[in-house]
Steps between C-alpha positions, in 0.01 A plus 500: 500500500122546441269200546384335178207333677165617378187490730247233388140590544262269695190386317166414654189369334201733436292308738749531787557870430121550515499321843787719628324822386161394645671410833702824505184709443306307764778561755509868408127536549463257799390685822667254721840494320773662727754560229357502153748475205573840340518344152480176320884506468551547872254213568672269252846594632406423855346168398812403306731595790286301740518199270878535476533526877275194558701294236832591645383418864345182380823402326696562812251319728426823704189675604427801293484773761691353791 
């Protein structure tokens, strides 16, 4: 039976999106950045995943990476 669930888009304010773009571009151009993001989407995805991991670990009372 196919799922009837539809994906819901996430919304962000224009100001926050500008901050994300500016930060992503700065990281791509930064000479001292070891692993610059390949795209804004990759940068946002990595940030969201990190926030999810941090929230889950915090909720469980554990350290994030240990």
